[in-house]
All heavy atoms as an XYZ file, in Angstrom:
992
protein
N     176.475    116.598     43.796
C     175.473    117.641     43.993
C     174.329    117.214     44.852
O     173.865    117.940     45.739
C     174.973    118.148     42.644
C     174.307    119.499     42.666
O     174.442    120.209     43.671
N     173.668    119.877     41.630
N     173.894    115.933     44.691
C     172.825    115.413     45.525
C     173.296    115.309     46.981
O     172.532    115.452     47.884
C     172.394    114.037     45.024
C     171.425    114.123     43.854
O     170.894    115.191     43.593
N     171.321    113.001     43.138
N     174.618    115.036     47.145
C     175.157    114.956     48.531
C     175.033    116.299     49.230
O     174.739    116.349     50.373
C     176.646    114.479     48.505
C     176.774    113.001     48.051
O     175.769    112.274     48.282
O     177.835    112.644     47.643
N     175.277    117.348     48.456
C     175.166    118.695     49.058
C     173.769    118.995     49.454
O     173.480    119.599     50.505
C     175.691    119.795     48.053
C     177.171    119.769     47.923
O     177.885    119.266     48.784
N     177.644    120.324     46.825
N     172.763    118.619     48.623
C     171.338    118.756     48.942
C     170.944    117.989     50.203
O     170.238    118.456     51.049
C     170.449    118.426     47.769
C     170.498    119.465     46.667
O     170.838    120.624     46.931
N     170.125    119.045     45.489
N     171.478    116.722     50.264
C     171.228    115.956     51.438
C     171.746    116.543     52.691
O     171.126    116.557     53.751
C     171.794    114.501     51.230
C     171.008    113.670     50.227
O     169.877    114.051     49.884
O     171.611    112.693     49.728
N     172.995    117.080     52.614
C     173.622    117.733     53.748
C     172.752    118.939     54.159
O     172.579    119.208     55.366
C     175.005    118.186     53.467
C     175.981    116.989     53.355
O     175.584    115.914     53.861
O     177.045    117.220     52.725
N     172.277    119.717     53.162
C     171.486    120.897     53.403
C     170.175    120.502     54.112
O     169.767    121.129     55.110
C     171.171    121.632     52.091
C     170.623    123.025     52.245
C     170.483    123.680     51.000
C     170.091    125.111     51.160
N     169.953    125.806     49.848
N     169.571    119.393     53.655
C     168.308    118.912     54.284
C     168.576    118.436     55.716
O     167.763    118.685     56.572
C     167.743    117.747     53.465
C     167.097    118.175     52.130
O     166.859    119.400     51.970
O     166.920    117.327     51.319
N     169.725    117.775     55.929
C     170.095    117.341     57.282
C     170.235    118.573     58.224
O     169.779    118.541     59.320
C     171.342    116.492     57.277
C     171.139    115.123     56.690
O     169.923    114.703     56.637
O     172.109    114.430     56.329
N     170.938    119.581     57.673
C     171.142    120.823     58.472
C     169.820    121.448     58.793
O     169.578    121.961     59.871
C     172.053    121.819     57.725
C     173.480    121.371     57.761
O     173.871    120.562     58.656
N     174.261    121.828     56.810
N     168.918    121.511     57.792
C     167.584    122.157     58.035
C     166.816    121.377     59.108
O     166.177    121.937     59.999
C     166.731    122.155     56.743
C     167.293    123.212     55.751
O     168.050    124.112     56.232
O     166.892    123.126     54.544
N     166.833    119.988     59.036
C     166.111    119.213     60.002
C     166.756    119.383     61.403
O     166.049    119.401     62.395
C     166.059    117.765     59.600
O     167.277    117.157     59.659
N     168.079    119.503     61.436
C     168.798    119.733     62.725
C     168.373    121.029     63.313
O     168.125    121.167     64.485
C     170.295    119.663     62.565
C     170.794    118.229     62.418
O     170.115    117.275     62.773
N     171.958    118.068     61.816
N     168.242    122.113     62.446
C     167.817    123.412     62.895
C     166.381    123.365     63.425
O     166.050    123.933     64.436
C     167.987    124.449     61.823
C     169.396    124.810     61.557
O     170.280    124.589     62.392
N     169.659    125.311     60.322
N     165.501    122.606     62.724
C     164.143    122.448     63.158
C     164.085    121.726     64.531
O     163.376    122.101     65.418
C     163.315    121.678     62.183
C     163.007    122.514     60.871
O     163.172    123.690     60.904
O     162.634    121.858     59.866
N     164.899    120.709     64.673
C     164.934    119.971     65.939
C     165.461    120.849     67.028
O     164.974    120.798     68.181
C     165.845    118.698     65.778
C     165.166    117.596     65.040
O     163.973    117.552     64.903
N     165.981    116.684     64.516
N     166.474    121.653     66.762
C     167.029    122.585     67.745
C     166.001    123.590     68.202
O     165.847    123.863     69.382
C     168.274    123.276     67.235
C     169.478    122.367     67.175
O     169.481    121.310     67.871
N     170.451    122.688     66.386
N     165.210    124.126     67.216
C     164.215    125.128     67.612
C     163.067    124.487     68.360
O     162.527    125.038     69.330
C     163.680    125.845     66.378
O     162.957    124.974     65.499
N     162.721    123.205     68.019
C     161.715    122.508     68.774
C     162.168    122.236     70.225
O     161.409    122.359     71.150
C     161.329    121.181     68.061
C     160.491    121.335     66.835
O     159.806    122.420     66.696
N     160.508    120.371     66.021
N     163.465    121.854     70.288
C     164.031    121.594     71.644
C     164.055    122.854     72.437
O     163.794    122.834     73.689
C     165.439    120.995     71.511
C     165.413    119.552     71.018
O     164.385    118.902     71.163
N     166.534    119.131     70.484
N     164.426    123.982     71.837
C     164.395    125.284     72.520
C     162.983    125.615     73.060
O     162.848    126.062     74.139
C     164.914    126.391     71.626
C     166.437    126.289     71.419
O     167.083    125.567     72.125
O     166.885    126.961     70.428
N     162.003    125.404     72.189
C     160.629    125.696     72.575
C     160.173    124.822     73.731
O     159.553    125.230     74.699
C     159.638    125.477     71.351
C     159.817    126.578     70.302
C     158.940    126.313     69.108
O     157.936    125.540     69.228
O     159.251    126.837     68.034
N     160.517    123.530     73.641
C     160.181    122.628     74.704
C     160.920    122.957     75.963
O     160.338    122.860     77.066
C     160.524    121.158     74.300
C     159.625    120.592     73.247
C     159.998    119.170     72.866
C     159.122    118.632     71.756
N     159.528    117.291     71.325
N     162.146    123.397     75.838
C     162.938    123.789     76.995
C     162.275    125.035     77.683
O     162.174    125.088     78.919
C     164.378    124.134     76.603
O     165.084    124.552     77.716
N     161.836    125.987     76.861
C     161.132    127.144     77.416
C     159.812    126.797     78.108
O     159.512    127.288     79.171
C     160.874    128.153     76.294
C     162.165    128.899     75.774
C     161.785    129.811     74.679
C     163.144    130.445     74.103
N     162.811    131.298     72.970
N     159.113    125.865     77.459
C     157.840    125.432     78.042
C     158.112    124.702     79.413
O     157.428    124.923     80.331
C     157.120    124.403     77.125
C     156.543    125.162     75.916
C     155.953    124.158     74.901
O     155.795    122.948     75.275
O     155.628    124.551     73.807
N     159.174    123.850     79.407
C     159.502    123.156     80.665
C     159.914    124.158     81.730
O     159.610    123.944     82.926
C     160.649    122.138     80.424
C     160.134    120.926     79.670
O     158.949    120.604     79.656
N     161.022    120.239     79.022
N     160.716    125.180     81.340
C     161.094    126.246     82.287
C     159.887    126.928     82.880
O     159.832    127.142     84.098
C     162.060    127.230     81.662
C     163.368    126.691     81.381
O     163.793    125.618     81.909
O     164.171    127.326     80.574
N     158.933    127.274     82.071
C     157.723    127.929     82.529
C     156.965    127.024     83.452
O     156.509    127.431     84.531
C     156.847    128.401     81.310
C     157.528    129.523     80.550
C     155.488    128.837     81.797
C     156.891    129.896     79.247
N     156.837    125.723     83.073
C     156.105    124.801     83.914
C     156.851    124.653     85.240
O     156.222    124.555     86.309
C     156.054    123.454     83.186
C     155.166    122.427     83.880
C     153.718    122.826     83.845
O     153.285    123.535     82.914
O     153.040    122.482     84.837
N     158.207    124.534     85.194
C     158.933    124.385     86.438
C     158.760    125.604     87.326
O     158.678    125.489     88.566
C     160.428    124.193     86.153
C     160.728    122.771     85.595
O     159.946    121.856     85.793
N     161.865    122.633     84.889
N     158.692    126.832     86.759
C     158.513    128.029     87.582
C     157.125    127.986     88.231
O     157.044    128.348     89.357
C     158.641    129.237     86.641
C     160.040    129.520     86.223
C     160.172    130.706     85.239
O     159.110    131.193     84.790
N     161.333    131.102     84.884
N     156.095    127.520     87.487
C     154.768    127.393     88.055
C     154.740    126.419     89.249
O     154.202    126.680     90.290
C     153.767    126.963     86.991
C     153.415    128.050     85.969
C     152.417    127.458     84.995
C     152.145    128.463     83.864
N     151.238    127.880     82.852
N     155.470    125.277     88.970
C     155.495    124.257     90.008
C     156.267    124.786     91.250
O     155.873    124.476     92.406
C     156.157    123.003     89.483
C     155.311    122.240     88.551
O     154.119    122.417     88.522
N     155.906    121.412     87.694
N     157.281    125.558     91.038
C     158.051    126.130     92.179
C     157.189    127.097     92.998
O     157.234    127.085     94.197
C     159.346    126.799     91.709
C     160.455    125.855     91.278
S     160.851    124.597     92.539
C     161.552    125.646     93.776
N     156.400    127.890     92.243
C     155.506    128.808     92.939
C     154.517    128.073     93.859
O     154.269    128.378     94.966
C     154.757    129.661     91.990
C     155.578    130.759     91.370
C     154.771    131.626     90.414
C     155.621    132.638     89.677
N     154.864    133.399     88.702
N     153.949    127.021     93.273
C     153.021    126.147     94.010
C     153.671    125.515     95.210
O     153.193    125.499     96.341
C     152.346    125.128     93.111
C     151.448    125.756     92.087
C     151.595    124.055     93.876
C     150.952    124.895     90.922
N     154.929    124.966     94.952
C     155.636    124.305     95.998
C     155.988    125.300     97.191
O     155.875    124.966     98.289
C     156.952    123.704     95.440
C     157.796    122.915     96.434
C     157.006    121.719     96.999
C     159.098    122.420     95.773
N     156.363    126.520     96.780
C     156.667    127.516     97.782
C     155.457    127.807     98.621
O     155.535    128.005     99.834
C     157.192    128.782     97.133
C     158.631    128.692     96.625
O     159.398    127.840     97.143
N     158.981    129.437     95.673
N     154.284    127.893     97.976
C     153.067    128.120     98.741
C     152.792    126.949     99.691
O     152.364    127.166    100.858
C     151.861    128.256     97.816
C     151.868    129.623     97.091
C     150.629    129.734     96.301
N     150.766    130.803     95.320
C     150.221    130.867     94.178
N     149.383    129.883     93.773
N     150.366    131.829     93.334
N     153.018    125.741     99.208
C     152.694    124.587    100.006
C     153.695    124.380    101.143
O     153.286    123.825    102.155
C     152.658    123.325     99.105
C     151.554    123.273     98.061
C     151.651    122.016     97.240
C     150.197    123.257     98.785
N     154.945    124.780    100.917
C     155.927    124.557    102.009
C     155.852    125.599    103.089
O     156.512    125.496    104.092
C     157.330    124.478    101.391
O     157.598    125.671    100.674
C     157.515    123.282    100.542
N     155.082    126.650    102.874
C     154.975    127.645    103.899
C     153.745    127.386    104.793
O     152.835    128.189    104.976
C     154.821    129.038    103.222
C     156.039    129.507    102.532
C     155.876    130.859    101.856
C     157.106    131.197    101.100
N     156.959    132.424    100.338
N     153.703    126.190    105.301
C     152.609    125.772    106.180
C     152.732    126.313    107.543
O     153.798    126.492    108.099
C     152.677    124.227    106.379
C     152.242    123.400    105.242
C     152.938    122.227    104.912
C     151.117    123.690    104.509
C     152.495    121.441    103.867
C     150.691    122.921    103.422
C     151.384    121.791    103.132
O     151.022    120.972    102.122
N     151.554    126.591    108.077
C     151.533    126.727    109.534
C     150.892    125.395    109.995
O     150.630    124.502    109.217
C     150.639    127.916    109.883
C     149.223    127.866    109.363
O     148.868    126.911    108.610
O     148.407    128.728    109.640
N     150.814    125.258    111.291
C     150.400    123.986    111.842
C     148.964    123.588    111.325
O     148.661    122.418    111.113
C     150.473    124.016    113.345
C     151.844    123.982    113.880
C     151.887    124.083    115.361
O     150.878    123.717    116.080
O     152.888    124.532    115.910
N     148.063    124.574    111.252
C     146.684    124.326    110.854
C     146.641    123.842    109.428
O     145.915    122.874    109.093
C     145.830    125.577    111.073
C     144.429    125.362    110.536
C     145.776    125.941    112.564
N     147.391    124.507    108.562
C     147.375    124.088    107.142
C     147.954    122.711    107.000
O     147.455    121.927    106.182
C     148.141    125.081    106.332
O     147.597    126.351    106.354
N     148.994    122.410    107.716
C     149.596    121.107    107.627
C     148.611    120.027    108.068
O     148.471    118.955    107.477
C     150.844    121.047    108.486
C     151.655    119.729    108.351
C     152.964    119.761    109.069
O     153.424    120.862    109.457
O     153.481    118.681    109.243
N     147.884    120.331    109.137
C     146.881    119.361    109.614
C     145.809    119.200    108.602
O     145.310    118.048    108.378
C     146.322    119.871    110.967
C     145.330    118.948    111.644
C     144.850    119.507    112.918
O     144.879    120.730    113.133
N     144.317    118.645    113.800
N     145.391    120.237    107.948
C     144.329    120.204    106.912
C     144.794    119.303    105.761
O     144.063    118.482    105.297
C     144.018    121.609    106.438
C     142.932    121.733    105.374
C     141.603    121.159    105.914
C     142.752    123.147    104.945
N     146.013    119.525    105.338
C     146.534    118.692    104.212
C     146.554    117.173    104.595
O     146.190    116.343    103.789
C     147.988    119.177    103.773
C     148.589    118.213    102.861
C     147.846    120.575    103.108
N     147.072    116.901    105.768
C     147.067    115.491    106.221
C     145.645    114.937    106.300
O     145.418    113.776    105.905
C     147.754    115.376    107.590
C     149.261    115.581    107.478
C     149.909    115.518    108.835
C     151.429    115.679    108.723
N     152.068    115.641    110.015
N     144.665    115.704    106.793
C     143.312    115.183    106.865
C     142.706    114.921    105.485
O     142.067    113.907    105.300
C     142.472    116.136    107.702
C     142.619    116.134    109.196
C     141.964    117.357    109.802
C     142.097    114.788    109.746
N     143.018    115.811    104.523
C     142.483    115.708    103.183
C     143.112    114.411    102.550
O     142.467    113.652    101.910
C     142.754    116.946    102.362
C     141.846    118.059    102.867
C     142.519    116.630    100.886
C     142.118    119.422    102.224
N     144.399    114.218    102.791
C     145.074    112.997    102.269
C     144.487    111.779    102.891
O     144.256    110.748    102.172
C     146.572    113.074    102.525
N     144.235    111.822    104.165
C     143.612    110.627    104.850
C     142.187    110.367    104.293
O     141.855    109.208    104.009
C     143.566    110.850    106.328
C     143.002    109.683    107.126
C     143.026    109.847    108.616
O     143.475    110.945    109.077
O     142.532    108.929    109.357
N     141.421    111.439    104.144
C     140.080    111.272    103.580
C     140.125    110.662    102.165
O     139.348    109.781    101.828
C     139.393    112.653    103.510
C     138.008    112.520    102.950
C     137.381    113.924    102.665
O     137.805    114.910    103.148
N     136.315    113.907    101.858
N     141.043    111.116    101.331
C     141.187    110.581     99.964
C     141.548    109.108    100.017
O     141.093    108.306     99.217
C     142.157    111.391     99.150
C     141.627    112.721     98.772
O     140.425    112.944     98.681
N     142.485    113.664     98.546
N     142.464    108.750    100.936
C     142.897    107.370    101.116
C     141.700    106.503    101.526
O     141.536    105.361    101.031
C     144.034    107.226    102.049
N     140.892    106.984    102.394
C     139.744    106.287    102.887
C     138.712    106.084    101.717
O     138.191    105.045    101.510
C     139.053    106.974    104.059
C     139.970    106.873    105.333
C     137.688    106.320    104.385
C     139.559    107.707    106.486
N     138.524    107.158    100.940
C     137.646    107.088     99.780
C     138.060    105.968     98.826
O     137.269    105.152     98.352
C     137.607    108.381     99.004
C     136.788    109.481     99.680
O     135.974    109.147    100.542
O     136.965    110.665     99.346
N     139.372    105.960     98.543
C     139.937    104.962     97.627
C     139.740    103.520     98.195
O     139.346    102.588     97.489
C     141.401    105.183     97.357
C     141.631    106.382     96.541
O     140.684    106.909     95.922
O     142.834    106.915     96.482
N     139.987    103.376     99.517
C     139.888    102.053    100.156
C     138.429    101.553    100.115
O     138.196    100.430     99.786
C     140.404    102.071    101.580
O     141.736    102.642    101.579
C     140.427    100.722    102.250
N     137.538    102.447    100.446
C     136.105    102.072    100.411
C     135.690    101.699     99.009
O     134.981    100.695     98.753
C     135.188    103.195    100.985
C     135.388    103.317    102.458
C     133.710    102.969    100.638
C     134.697    104.476    103.143
N     136.158    102.447     97.987
C     135.811    102.142     96.621
C     136.305    100.711     96.263
O     135.566     99.932     95.664
C     136.539    103.169     95.684
C     136.428    102.742     94.251
C     135.238    103.000     93.519
C     137.455    102.108     93.602
C     135.166    102.614     92.158
C     137.399    101.741     92.265
C     136.245    102.016     91.552
O     136.149    101.599     90.274
N     137.541    100.366     96.603
C     138.070     99.055     96.261
C     137.417     97.949     97.085
O     137.234     96.855     96.552
C     139.583     99.054     96.380
C     140.191     99.798     95.168
C     140.795    101.008     95.349
C     140.143     99.226     93.879
C     141.337    101.704     94.265
C     140.634     99.914     92.823
C     141.259    101.123     93.019
O     141.781    101.768     91.898
N     137.045     98.244     98.304
C     136.330     97.216     99.062
C     134.947     96.951     98.460
O     134.480     95.813     98.333
C     136.220     97.650    100.540
C     137.445     97.540    101.354
C     137.252     98.178    102.746
C     137.948     96.100    101.461
N     134.291     98.064     98.020
C     133.025     97.903     97.344
C     133.159     97.130     96.078
O     132.358     96.243     95.748
C     132.418     99.303     97.049
C     131.025     99.226     96.416
O     130.210     98.420     96.988
O     130.812     99.872     95.420
N     134.221     97.396     95.349
C     134.595     96.680     94.074
C     134.759     95.212     94.362
O     134.362     94.301     93.614
C     135.778     97.316     93.454
C     136.180     96.768     92.166
N     135.384     95.967     91.357
C     137.335     96.819     91.450
C     135.990     95.646     90.273
N     137.162     96.145     90.304
N     135.407     94.901     95.536
C     135.612     93.527     95.917
C     134.277     92.782     96.127
O     134.118     91.658     95.648
C     136.437     93.484     97.243
O     137.685     94.067     97.022
C     136.592     92.083     97.783
N     133.358     93.405     96.800
C     132.033     92.779     96.980
C     131.275     92.591     95.672
O     130.800     91.535     95.399
C     131.194     93.573     97.982
C     131.751     93.511     99.360
C     129.715     93.112     97.982
C     131.032     94.375    100.391
N     131.349     93.644     94.843
C     130.592     93.608     93.574
C     131.118     92.582     92.631
O     130.342     91.911     91.925
C     130.639     94.980     92.933
N     132.398     92.358     92.629
C     133.031     91.434     91.701
C     133.444     90.054     92.296
O     133.969     89.239     91.604
C     134.204     92.066     91.028
C     133.820     93.204     90.139
N     132.718     93.966     90.323
C     134.475     93.751     89.102
C     132.664     94.902     89.378
N     133.714     94.772     88.626
N     133.182     89.908     93.577
C     133.446     88.632     94.279
C     134.905     88.246     94.288
O     135.284     87.105     94.087
N     135.796     89.276     94.510
C     137.197     88.943     94.480
C     137.781     88.788     95.875
O     138.961     88.561     96.045
C     138.009     90.045     93.740
O     137.690     91.302     94.306
C     137.644     90.045     92.261
N     136.996     88.894     96.925
C     137.444     88.715     98.268
C     137.095     87.263     98.730
O     136.112     87.057     99.351
C     136.768     89.747     99.212
C     137.375     89.692    100.553
O     138.551     89.419    100.737
N     136.566     89.873    101.600
N     138.015     86.336     98.387
C     137.738     84.973     98.698
C     138.560     84.496     99.913
O     139.791     84.736     99.967
C     138.112     84.094     97.412
C     137.213     84.482     96.291
C     137.930     82.616     97.812
C     137.496     83.810     95.034
N     137.846     83.946    100.843
C     138.481     83.392    102.076
C     139.208     82.124    101.672
O     138.567     81.192    101.133
C     137.399     83.165    103.092
C     138.008     82.687    104.408
O     139.088     82.095    104.500
N     137.237     82.916    105.450
N     140.481     82.073    101.856
C     141.226     80.851    101.451
C     140.847     79.532    102.165
O     140.921     78.440    101.594
C     142.699     81.170    101.718
C     142.726     82.370    102.539
C     141.389     83.049    102.453
N     140.304     79.657    103.392
C     139.944     78.483    104.122
C     138.643     77.911    103.616
O     138.477     76.683    103.485
C     139.808     78.800    105.604
C     141.147     79.184    106.272
C     140.989     79.689    107.691
O     139.870     79.592    108.262
O     142.028     80.148    108.199
N     137.626     78.764    103.391
C     136.338     78.287    102.965
C     136.097     78.392    101.484
O     135.094     77.863    100.967
C     135.183     79.044    103.682
O     135.327     80.417    103.338
C     135.309     78.916    105.178
N     136.986     79.116    100.822
C     136.857     79.335     99.356
C     135.594     80.083     99.000
O     135.004     79.864     97.998
C     137.011     78.070     98.615
C     137.599     78.234     97.246
O     138.321     79.264     97.009
N     137.378     77.341     96.281
N     135.092     80.919     99.964
C     133.892     81.741     99.769
C     134.206     83.191     99.999
O     135.178     83.553    100.642
C     132.789     81.279    100.673
C     132.281     79.886    100.458
C     131.196     79.485    101.346
O     130.979     80.158    102.367
N     130.454     78.383    101.064
N     133.319     84.002     99.452
C     133.462     85.456     99.611
C     133.040     85.816    101.028
O     131.962     85.370    101.472
C     132.589     86.225     98.615
C     133.075     85.919     97.202
C     132.677     87.722     98.865
C     132.146     86.496     96.111
N     133.867     86.538    101.695
C     133.554     86.930    103.097
C     133.037     88.371    103.103
O     133.766     89.342    103.466
C     134.830     86.757    103.963
C     134.525     86.908    105.398
O     133.348     87.090    105.799
O     135.479     86.778    106.233
N     131.762     88.517    102.726
C     131.177     89.883    102.620
C     131.044     90.550    104.003
O     131.097     91.762    104.047
C     129.838     89.790    101.923
C     129.924     89.507    100.429
O     130.991     89.748     99.898
N     128.871     89.074     99.817
N     130.784     89.726    105.025
C     130.632     90.313    106.333
C     131.865     91.052    106.817
O     131.791     92.119    107.387
C     130.240     89.240    107.339
C     128.868     88.610    107.155
C     127.780     89.694    107.210
O     127.811     90.607    108.059
N     126.839     89.593    106.335
N     133.002     90.421    106.548
C     134.275     91.069    106.920
C     134.520     92.389    106.143
O     134.903     93.380    106.718
C     135.430     90.109    106.677
C     136.766     90.564    107.207
S     137.976     91.265    106.116
C     137.824     90.473    104.554
N     134.197     92.342    104.857
C     134.346     93.568    104.048
C     133.405     94.586    104.548
O     133.790     95.767    104.627
C     134.081     93.162    102.542
C     134.115     94.439    101.673
C     135.117     92.208    102.048
N     132.200     94.291    104.828
C     131.170     95.305    105.348
C     131.597     95.870    106.657
O     131.426     97.085    106.855
C     129.822     94.662    105.410
C     129.136     94.320    104.034
C     127.842     93.605    104.258
C     128.888     95.629    103.249
N     132.196     95.044    107.522
C     132.649     95.619    108.810
C     133.790     96.625    108.616
O     133.802     97.667    109.273
C     133.134     94.465    109.713
C     132.058     93.649    110.334
C     132.650     92.548    111.219
C     131.511     91.645    111.805
N     132.020     90.591    112.601
N     134.649     96.264    107.665
C     135.738     97.236    107.356
C     135.255     98.494    106.748
O     135.685     99.591    107.096
C     136.777     96.570    106.411
C     137.643     95.499    107.038
C     138.431     96.039    108.280
O     139.052     97.102    108.178
O     138.400     95.369    109.322
N     134.270     98.408    105.879
C     133.654     99.603    105.283
C     132.999    100.452    106.354
O     133.109    101.685    106.323
C     132.637     99.189    104.155
C     133.417     98.692    102.965
C     131.790    100.404    103.767
C     132.552     98.131    101.837
N     132.282     99.850    107.297
C     131.685    100.604    108.396
C     132.716    101.350    109.269
O     132.598    102.496    109.573
C     130.826     99.718    109.344
C     129.475     99.419    108.738
C     128.583     98.705    109.756
N     127.988     97.626    109.071
C     128.259     96.318    109.258
N     129.050     95.900    110.201
N     127.619     95.366    108.548
N     133.829    100.672    109.597
C     134.882    101.292    110.326
C     135.454    102.471    109.576
O     135.692    103.543    110.103
C     136.052    100.289    110.589
C     135.759     99.277    111.635
C     136.977     98.380    111.775
C     136.665     97.097    112.499
N     137.795     96.120    112.585
N     135.706    102.279    108.289
C     136.274    103.339    107.447
C     135.316    104.484    107.308
O     135.696    105.667    107.282
C     136.666    102.790    106.114
C     137.894    101.919    106.061
C     138.039    101.205    104.703
C     139.168    102.695    106.413
N     134.020    104.174    107.207
C     132.986    105.261    107.051
C     132.961    106.113    108.341
O     132.854    107.383    108.239
C     131.591    104.592    106.829
N     133.095    105.503    109.518
C     133.165    106.298    110.762
C     134.414    107.210    110.773
O     134.318    108.382    111.084
C     133.204    105.361    111.959
C     131.875    104.898    112.417
C     132.009    104.130    113.761
N     131.229    102.897    113.623
C     131.706    101.706    113.465
N     133.002    101.479    113.580
N     130.878    100.678    113.376
N     135.518    106.662    110.317
C     136.779    107.357    110.337
C     136.651    108.547    109.299
O     137.121    109.628    109.527
C     137.913    106.438    109.939
C     139.256    106.860    110.318
C     140.240    105.725    110.052
C     141.594    106.132    110.509
N     142.587    105.056    110.245
N     136.020    108.225    108.134
C     135.861    109.255    107.105
C     134.952    110.353    107.596
O     135.227    111.531    107.339
C     135.244    108.599    105.874
C     135.056    109.533    104.708
C     134.378    108.806    103.515
O     133.478    107.998    103.749
N     134.864    109.036    102.303
N     133.886    110.004    108.321
C     133.035    111.057    108.881
C     133.819    111.977    109.789
O     133.691    113.195    109.718
C     131.846    110.397    109.659
C     130.978    111.351    110.388
C     130.063    112.151    109.694
C     131.112    111.564    111.741
C     129.297    113.094    110.389
C     130.348    112.513    112.451
C     129.429    113.279    111.760
N     134.597    111.402    110.655
C     135.416    112.264    111.582
C     136.392    113.114    110.832
O     136.637    114.281    111.205
C     136.150    111.369    112.597
C     135.202    110.601    113.571
C     136.036    109.646    114.456
C     134.435    111.595    114.448
N     137.002    112.536    109.811
C     137.882    113.406    108.949
C     137.243    114.569    108.353
O     137.715    115.745    108.417
C     138.501    112.528    107.841
S     140.054    111.651    108.281
N     136.058    114.296    107.756
C     135.300    115.362    107.050
C     134.850    116.422    108.069
O     134.876    117.591    107.751
C     134.069    114.796    106.340
C     134.457    114.037    105.069
C     133.234    113.573    104.330
C     133.624    112.864    103.042
N     132.421    112.360    102.273
N     134.412    115.989    109.199
C     134.017    116.935    110.313
C     135.167    117.811    110.714
O     135.080    119.006    110.824
C     133.431    116.141    111.476
O     132.371    115.352    111.043
C     132.954    117.119    112.549
N     136.321    117.190    110.897
C     137.518    117.865    111.272
C     137.938    118.886    110.240
O     138.313    120.009    110.499
C     138.639    116.954    111.624
C     139.672    117.470    112.532
N     140.481    116.673    113.270
C     140.046    118.720    112.852
C     141.315    117.400    113.949
N     141.112    118.654    113.697
N     137.859    118.480    108.974
C     138.211    119.361    107.820
C     137.251    120.542    107.803
O     137.720    121.672    107.636
C     138.113    118.567    106.476
C     139.307    117.586    106.418
C     138.134    119.510    105.302
C     139.202    116.607    105.237
N     135.979    120.329    108.028
C     135.032    121.454    108.064
C     135.387    122.423    109.185
O     135.292    123.679    108.988
C     133.607    120.884    108.169
C     133.126    120.213    106.949
S     131.572    119.356    107.089
C     130.490    120.532    107.905
N     135.726    121.898    110.346
C     136.057    122.715    111.464
C     137.320    123.589    111.158
O     137.387    124.804    111.447
C     136.319    121.914    112.748
C     135.065    121.406    113.350
C     135.335    120.605    114.601
C     134.054    120.093    115.249
N     134.329    119.333    116.481
N     138.322    122.975    110.553
C     139.512    123.710    110.185
C     139.237    124.756    109.161
O     139.752    125.842    109.266
C     140.639    122.705    109.731
C     141.114    121.833    110.910
C     141.772    123.470    109.098
C     142.087    120.767    110.509
N     138.440    124.409    108.145
C     138.082    125.409    107.148
C     137.357    126.594    107.756
O     137.631    127.766    107.438
C     137.252    124.782    106.020
C     138.065    124.049    105.021
O     139.180    124.368    104.763
N     137.448    123.023    104.439
N     136.448    126.325    108.705
C     135.720    127.366    109.403
C     136.706    128.236    110.202
O     136.649    129.487    110.159
C     134.686    126.784    110.346
C     133.899    127.866    111.082
N     133.006    128.669    110.502
C     133.998    128.166    112.419
C     132.551    129.523    111.416
N     133.111    129.195    112.594
N     137.658    127.608    110.862
C     138.691    128.321    111.580
C     139.502    129.244    110.666
O     139.786    130.396    111.022
C     139.589    127.358    112.351
C     140.755    128.008    113.004
C     140.646    128.688    114.231
C     142.000    127.959    112.426
C     141.725    129.315    114.857
C     143.128    128.565    113.022
C     142.980    129.223    114.214
O     144.043    129.844    114.772
N     139.893    128.690    109.564
C     140.736    129.471    108.630
C     139.969    130.686    108.127
O     140.500    131.814    108.016
C     141.241    128.600    107.477
C     142.269    127.521    107.962
C     141.789    129.423    106.305
C     142.689    126.534    106.949
N     138.697    130.458    107.786
C     137.834    131.582    107.298
C     137.680    132.652    108.337
O     137.697    133.808    108.026
C     136.476    131.053    106.792
C     136.575    130.282    105.523
C     135.251    129.623    105.191
O     134.283    129.691    105.951
N     135.223    129.008    104.023
N     137.524    132.261    109.599
C     137.380    133.291    110.646
C     138.688    134.048    110.878
O     138.656    135.224    111.213
C     136.898    132.682    111.977
O     137.793    131.614    112.379
C     135.492    132.097    111.836
N     139.826    133.381    110.653
C     141.121    134.066    110.849
C     141.347    135.081    109.697
O     142.021    136.041    109.923
C     142.224    133.011    110.883
C     142.177    132.131    112.073
C     142.300    132.844    113.403
O     143.230    133.700    113.543
N     141.446    132.602    114.349
N     140.823    134.733    108.476
C     141.095    135.615    107.333
C     140.187    136.804    107.366
O     140.510    137.846    106.871
C     140.915    134.800    106.066
C     142.053    133.809    105.812
C     141.732    132.973    104.560
O     140.664    133.074    103.951
N     142.765    132.201    104.198
N     138.970    136.650    107.844
C     137.972    137.703    107.727
C     137.748    138.307    109.056
O     137.731    139.232    109.660
C-alpha cells in the first residue's frame, strides 16, 4: 500500500514538473518572440542607422578602455618589464589619444541623431 502512495507521489511530482516546464517553455517562447521583434527592428538598418550603431559600439569600447587604463594607473598594474616601474606617461598618452577619438565619435553620433530627427520630423 505504501508503494502505491509512493507511486502516486511520484506521479504528482512529475505532473508538477511538467506544468513547471510548460510554464517555462511558454515564458521562453514569449521572450524569444520579443527578442525576434527587436532583432527584426535591428536588422532593418539603413546606412545611417548602421553607422550610428557602429559609432555607439566604438564609443562604448573606448569608454571601457579608458576605464581600465585609469584603473591601471590607480592600482599600479602597468609595470614596464625592462625598468620594473609603472609607465604612467605611456598610459596617459594612450588615454589622450582615446579621448580625442571618443570626442570625434560623440560629435559624429550627435550629428547623426540630428540628421535622423530632421528626417523624421
